[in-house]
Phi, psi and omega in degrees: 000149179167192176229161179229137176239129176301140183292170179304144178087347182282342177072008180231106190256021181294146169259140182238128181284145186247122179266327189214141175237125178242122185262130181263177174102180184296332184265011182295153182277158177306321180299321175296315179302318181295322179300322184255016172298330171230082187298326179301313181293312186294309186291325178295338177284355176238042187292332184264012176221161180281127176253128184260122179244114184268142182050047183297334177298345180278359178228069189300329182293344183290333186297322178293327180289320178300322181298313184294321179294319177300311182297319177299314179298320177300320179296337182261004178096004178267090188267342184204167172077027182266321185229136169243113186257124182250137178204139181272348181250102190294325182293316180294320181296314184296318181297315184286333182273008176307327180294342180262021180304133182084357182234010188217149174235145184250135181227128175267118179268114184268167174292177178307148180227181190292342179273352183254353179236160180295150183298331180287354177247012176299322176300316178299320179298315179298315182289313187271340185084178190264357177291131189302318184291332177284313182296317187272001179302155187298330177206172186294328180293318178291325175300315181295324178298316179298317180292320178300317179293323175299317181298316183291318181296319178296318181290316190270338182237308191288311182297312177303327178293342180272351173122318183302126176260085181236129178305134182302322181296323180290317181287331174295320175299316181296312178303317181293320177298320178297318176303316178300324183258029184310122178085003177280166175292141179288120179238092186300316183300314179300313178294324182294319176296324179291329183258357179061044176226182180266173184297324181295324181290319177301316180298326178289320176299316180297319179301320177300310183291328176292315179301325180279005180063026178265336183228140172258128173257103183271118186279150179279147173293133181236129178200155179271088183241010177082012178239153174273117188255151172292139184246351182276141174287159168268148183235131180233134161293123194290325182261123181300324182295326177290321173305310185291324178291319180300329186260004181059042176263110193285321186201191190297313180299317177297322178295316181299335177262010181263147181295341182279356188308316182293312177297322181296314177297321179298312181294324177298315181294315185298318178298318179296318182288320180293323180294332181271341187291158181299161175304146178070013172294137175253112175281132180220172166228163181232132178206127174260163178297336180277352175110358173295133186206141175230124184296321180214127174248126177249113179267106186244124177305127179086351181233359178078201183257127175251132178258128186231123171258137188250124180236139175267142187083203187264358180296139184228013184260110177289157177286162181300328181297333179291317177296318179296317179298321177297322176296329180290311191263344178049065178294154175291327180218153184226129180224150168246113183265124176232191184266012180273191182233358180268149178238123183202159180283135175265313179205181186299118175083004180233127180243142169272144184201144179282161183300314183298318182289324179296320181293315179300320179299313180294317181299328183279355179294000000 
């Protein structure tokens, strides 16, 4: 039993009552197995209530049944709000749900962000990440234990259940290498040498982690502007707490003294801003061979291109390369996002702004 609220940015704030939650997969209970031994019979008995189906990609045969139930319900006036399908592997869910075309909407649920926790705990959110059990742990040591267990469980149990046969130790090394290079350009050849595999295999590993929503592949902005532009994507482990667990960074002080601190903060800011941005926003970055650079470009329908320079601490002065890059792409708005709370003009057309206020500004669009 429970309630479901559409996440921020979905623009639909209806609450829907939940009568049944069914968990799929190898760890499902005998009671759940019994419920879905005849899915047509069980699910049709809850036509007037929302049914939550967890890890639904592990039961692909269910989609044909859902299609029939949805079509039957439509003829009776039940057009939406019947099923909430949850899945941790976006590619599998998208592929298997093709049979529900025209009957399904997709929502990506991100971890906790700066708009969902008190401002005094924003530093904890950065260190621990946004997974609720990690963030809400009694102390940072217990938070780290949870994250370590999450990583091990994902590698040793969850990913193999999805099909890919990749040694857990190899994937752990790859994930850790990405954490070390947080925010760096993706270099398949370099990573392949470190793993003793070929470049195509490394690309396959990256595709897997992107599909699992564990890694963000930030694509470069491309335009015919007369400059030679970087074409490789930047890669970020999406949850900052997982970055720190992979690198064995125990707490805030240890993080501040670690070489990954800049990349970690940049990835943390990007995830928060992308989560708050309007639907269909395309996140990009800009970098020319000569060094002109914009950390984050948000291409937003109806609002144009916004350029964001990311600074850790209270510094708000962008480098010369930011101004050059802005002249190249001519964004509608330009911001320098830092960890402060003040908003003020730096120069003509460029504002300094704190992360939380920047996220709130995007959410309000």
